[in-house]
BATI-73743 format. One record per residue (C-alpha): z, x, y. Coordinates in steps of 0.1 Angstrom, whole numbers, plus 5000, padded with zeros to 4 digits. Each point is the difference from the previous one (the first is absolute). Example, Ala and Ser with C-alpha at 12.3 -4.5 7.8 and 13.67 -1.06 7.14 Angstrom:
BATI-73743
<r pz="5078" px="5123" py="4955"/>
<r pz="4993" px="5014" py="5034"/>
This chain:
BATI-73743
<r pz="0497" px="7952" py="4473"/>
<r pz="5008" px="5026" py="4974"/>
<r pz="5037" px="4998" py="4990"/>
<r pz="5001" px="5036" py="4987"/>
<r pz="4984" px="5014" py="5032"/>
<r pz="5026" px="5014" py="5025"/>
<r pz="4974" px="5000" py="5028"/>
<r pz="4996" px="4963" py="4995"/>
<r pz="5038" px="4997" py="5005"/>
<r pz="4998" px="5019" py="5033"/>
<r pz="4967" px="4985" py="5011"/>
<r pz="5012" px="4965" py="4996"/>
<r pz="5029" px="5008" py="5023"/>
<r pz="4976" px="5015" py="5026"/>
<r pz="4976" px="4971" py="4998"/>
<r pz="5029" px="4975" py="5004"/>
<r pz="5012" px="5019" py="5031"/>
<r pz="4966" px="4996" py="5016"/>
<r pz="4997" px="4964" py="4989"/>
<r pz="5034" px="4991" py="5015"/>
<r pz="4989" px="5012" py="5034"/>
<r pz="4965" px="4984" py="4998"/>
<r pz="4997" px="4972" py="5026"/>
<r pz="4981" px="4978" py="4976"/>
<r pz="5024" px="5005" py="4971"/>
<r pz="5003" px="4963" py="4993"/>
<r pz="4963" px="4998" py="4994"/>
<r pz="4999" px="5027" py="4973"/>
<r pz="5004" px="4992" py="4963"/>
<r pz="5009" px="5029" py="4978"/>
<r pz="4988" px="4999" py="4964"/>
<r pz="5012" px="5026" py="4974"/>
<r pz="4976" px="5009" py="4972"/>
<r pz="5008" px="5019" py="4968"/>
<r pz="4989" px="5036" py="4994"/>
<r pz="5012" px="5022" py="4971"/>
<r pz="5001" px="5037" py="5002"/>
<r pz="4999" px="5003" py="4962"/>
<r pz="4983" px="4968" py="4987"/>
<r pz="5003" px="4998" py="4962"/>
<r pz="5031" px="5022" py="4999"/>
<r pz="5023" px="4989" py="4971"/>
<r pz="5032" px="4982" py="5010"/>
<r pz="5022" px="5025" py="4983"/>
<r pz="4982" px="5030" py="5014"/>
<r pz="5026" px="5011" py="5026"/>
<r pz="5005" px="5035" py="5012"/>
<r pz="5017" px="5019" py="5029"/>
<r pz="4980" px="4999" py="5032"/>
<r pz="4999" px="5038" py="5002"/>
<r pz="4986" px="5002" py="4965"/>
<r pz="4973" px="4975" py="5008"/>
<r pz="4991" px="5019" py="5033"/>
<r pz="4997" px="5034" py="4983"/>
<r pz="4979" px="4986" py="4972"/>
<r pz="4977" px="4978" py="5021"/>
<r pz="4994" px="5023" py="5029"/>
<r pz="5005" px="5035" py="4985"/>
<r pz="5027" px="5009" py="5025"/>
<r pz="5031" px="5020" py="4993"/>
<r pz="5034" px="4982" py="4998"/>
<r pz="5010" px="5016" py="5033"/>
<r pz="4969" px="4986" py="5017"/>
<r pz="5006" px="4966" py="4985"/>
<r pz="5036" px="5001" py="5012"/>
<r pz="4989" px="5011" py="5035"/>
<r pz="4977" px="4970" py="5001"/>
<r pz="5029" px="4977" py="4990"/>
<r pz="5022" px="5015" py="5028"/>
<r pz="4972" px="4994" py="5025"/>
<r pz="4997" px="4964" py="4989"/>
<r pz="5037" px="4996" py="5004"/>
<r pz="4998" px="5012" py="5036"/>
<r pz="4971" px="4977" py="5007"/>
<r pz="5018" px="4970" py="4985"/>
<r pz="5032" px="5008" py="5020"/>
<r pz="4980" px="5000" py="5032"/>
<r pz="4990" px="4964" py="4992"/>
<r pz="5036" px="4990" py="4992"/>
<r pz="4994" px="5000" py="4963"/>
<r pz="5022" px="5015" py="4973"/>
<r pz="4983" px="5023" py="4975"/>
<r pz="5013" px="5019" py="4970"/>
<r pz="4984" px="5034" py="4999"/>
<r pz="5017" px="5009" py="4967"/>
<r pz="5001" px="4983" py="4966"/>
<r pz="4973" px="4973" py="5004"/>
<r pz="4978" px="4990" py="4971"/>
<r pz="4965" px="4986" py="4997"/>
<r pz="4984" px="4974" py="4977"/>
<r pz="4978" px="4969" py="4997"/>
<r pz="5002" px="4975" py="5029"/>
<r pz="4980" px="4973" py="4983"/>
<r pz="5029" px="4977" py="4992"/>
<r pz="5012" px="5004" py="5036"/>
<r pz="4967" px="4989" py="5013"/>
<r pz="5000" px="4970" py="4977"/>
<r pz="5034" px="4990" py="5013"/>
<r pz="4987" px="5003" py="5036"/>
<r pz="4974" px="4974" py="4992"/>
<r pz="5028" px="4977" py="4987"/>
<r pz="5019" px="5007" py="5033"/>
<r pz="4969" px="4992" py="5020"/>
<r pz="4998" px="4966" py="4984"/>
<r pz="5037" px="4995" py="5009"/>
<r pz="4995" px="5012" py="5036"/>
<r pz="5022" px="5030" py="4993"/>
<r pz="4975" px="5028" py="4996"/>
<r pz="5010" px="5020" py="5031"/>
<r pz="5037" px="5000" py="4990"/>
<r pz="4992" px="5012" py="4965"/>
<r pz="4976" px="5026" py="5012"/>
<r pz="5026" px="5015" py="5023"/>
<r pz="5026" px="4998" py="4972"/>
<r pz="4977" px="5019" py="4975"/>
<r pz="4991" px="5027" py="5025"/>
<r pz="5037" px="5005" py="5009"/>
<r pz="5010" px="5001" py="4964"/>
<r pz="4973" px="5024" py="4989"/>
<r pz="5003" px="5025" py="5029"/>
<r pz="5036" px="4997" py="5012"/>
<r pz="5022" px="4988" py="4972"/>
<r pz="5013" px="5019" py="4969"/>
<r pz="4993" px="4976" py="4972"/>
<r pz="4964" px="5001" py="4987"/>
<r pz="4977" px="4970" py="5004"/>
<r pz="4978" px="5011" py="4971"/>
<r pz="5001" px="4987" py="4964"/>
<r pz="5031" px="4980" py="5009"/>
<r pz="4993" px="4962" py="5001"/>
<r pz="5035" px="4991" py="5010"/>
<r pz="4999" px="5023" py="5029"/>
<r pz="4968" px="4982" py="5012"/>
<r pz="5016" px="4966" py="4994"/>
<r pz="5030" px="5010" py="5021"/>
<r pz="4977" px="5010" py="5029"/>
<r pz="4980" px="4968" py="4996"/>
<r pz="5032" px="4979" py="5002"/>
<r pz="5011" px="5020" py="5031"/>
<r pz="4967" px="4991" py="5016"/>
<r pz="5005" px="4963" py="4994"/>
<r pz="4983" px="4994" py="4967"/>
<r pz="5014" px="4983" py="4969"/>
<r pz="5011" px="5023" py="4973"/>
<r pz="4984" px="4980" py="4972"/>
<r pz="4967" px="4999" py="5018"/>
<r pz="5000" px="5038" py="5004"/>
<r pz="5010" px="5005" py="4964"/>
<r pz="4972" px="4977" py="4988"/>
<r pz="4974" px="5020" py="5019"/>
<r pz="5013" px="5033" py="4987"/>
<r pz="5000" px="4986" py="4964"/>
<r pz="4964" px="4990" py="5002"/>
<r pz="4976" px="5029" py="5007"/>
<r pz="4972" px="4976" py="5009"/>
<r pz="5020" px="4982" py="5028"/>
<r pz="4983" px="5008" py="5034"/>
<r pz="4981" px="5028" py="4983"/>
<r pz="4967" px="4986" py="5012"/>
<r pz="5012" px="4997" py="5035"/>
<r pz="5010" px="5037" py="5001"/>
<r pz="4967" px="5010" py="4986"/>
<r pz="4982" px="4978" py="5025"/>
<r pz="5018" px="5017" py="5029"/>
<r pz="4990" px="5034" py="4986"/>
<r pz="4964" px="4990" py="4998"/>
<r pz="5000" px="4987" py="5035"/>
<r pz="5016" px="5033" py="5012"/>
<r pz="4971" px="5019" py="4984"/>
<r pz="4975" px="4977" py="5016"/>
<r pz="5016" px="5006" py="5034"/>
<r pz="4998" px="5038" py="4995"/>
<r pz="5036" px="5007" py="4993"/>
<r pz="5000" px="5031" py="4979"/>
<r pz="5036" px="5010" py="5009"/>
<r pz="5030" px="4985" py="5016"/>
<r pz="5014" px="4990" py="5024"/>
<r pz="4969" px="4982" py="5011"/>
<r pz="5001" px="4973" py="5026"/>
<r pz="4971" px="4975" py="5007"/>
<r pz="5000" px="4981" py="5032"/>
<r pz="4979" px="4968" py="5003"/>
<r pz="4980" px="5013" py="4970"/>
<r pz="4981" px="5022" py="5025"/>
<r pz="5022" px="5030" py="5007"/>
<r pz="5016" px="5024" py="4976"/>
<r pz="5030" px="5023" py="5008"/>
<r pz="5007" px="5026" py="4973"/>
<r pz="5033" px="5018" py="4996"/>
<r pz="5035" px="4997" py="5014"/>
<r pz="4987" px="5002" py="5036"/>
<r pz="5024" px="5002" py="5030"/>
<r pz="5010" px="4966" py="5014"/>
<r pz="4978" px="5007" py="5031"/>
<r pz="4969" px="5002" py="4978"/>
<r pz="5008" px="4967" py="4984"/>
<r pz="5006" px="4985" py="5034"/>
<r pz="4966" px="5011" py="5012"/>
<r pz="4984" px="4986" py="4969"/>
<r pz="5017" px="4967" py="5004"/>
<r pz="4989" px="4998" py="5036"/>
<r pz="4964" px="5009" py="4992"/>
<r pz="4998" px="4975" py="4971"/>
<r pz="5015" px="4972" py="5021"/>
<r pz="4977" px="5007" py="5029"/>
<r pz="4968" px="5000" py="4978"/>
<r pz="5007" px="4968" py="4981"/>
<r pz="4968" px="4980" py="4996"/>
<r pz="5003" px="4967" py="5020"/>
<r pz="4993" px="4968" py="4983"/>
<r pz="4963" px="4990" py="5003"/>
<r pz="4996" px="4962" py="5002"/>
<r pz="4969" px="4984" py="4985"/>
<r pz="4997" px="4966" py="5015"/>
<r pz="4970" px="4977" py="5003"/>
<r pz="5019" px="4977" py="5023"/>
<r pz="4997" px="4969" py="4979"/>
<r pz="5023" px="5003" py="4970"/>
<r pz="5030" px="4977" py="4998"/>
<r pz="5034" px="5016" py="5000"/>
<r pz="5038" px="4993" py="5003"/>
<r pz="5022" px="5013" py="5027"/>
<r pz="5034" px="4994" py="5016"/>
<r pz="4988" px="4967" py="5015"/>
<r pz="4987" px="4986" py="4967"/>
<r pz="4967" px="5000" py="4981"/>
<r pz="4965" px="4991" py="5010"/>
<r pz="4990" px="4966" py="4988"/>
<r pz="4965" px="4997" py="4987"/>
<r pz="4978" px="4977" py="5020"/>
<r pz="5022" px="5000" py="5031"/>
């Protein structure tokens, strides 16, 4: 998950649509991992999205705005709000650290959705504004003091974020969104829900069954009790 990536915002909605209709939904665990588009970017380095796009990709402002308008239409098709004008871009490292705090509290999904919505659909910036992030954390069910403590300590959950990023590299994720199913199948990009549904079905059907190694003589415990040596 990259919090500054609009296609992650759209792709998450498409994946969730496929997952909601998947017959084995209750048997699927979804784990979110950190991925930064600009690792190492300074916290106070915030700029308009159009400025970032024109500088990074060498496109004209008109081309950048057309891309934003297309993203707005794609998001709307998934029932998502998206501001095509006036957004900004900055470091997401603190947000990823807060997501690890939320994971420990069982509130990661709620905070992730709040951060995506705030960044892509709401007017107030989420960058370089600790109190804005604290407010979103509280709305997601976290304690304000706990969120402030993480933001005040740049080392808090930093190792966890970097570990996620290393794992992503090991799995072959060079861009986002990137979905890994059963650590065997990778789905790259904000694919249509139908593609995610197909991938889920294939991964579920090809799960490796448990292989039992049993010499027939080892003691064990079961619902009726434990084996008693010598009997």
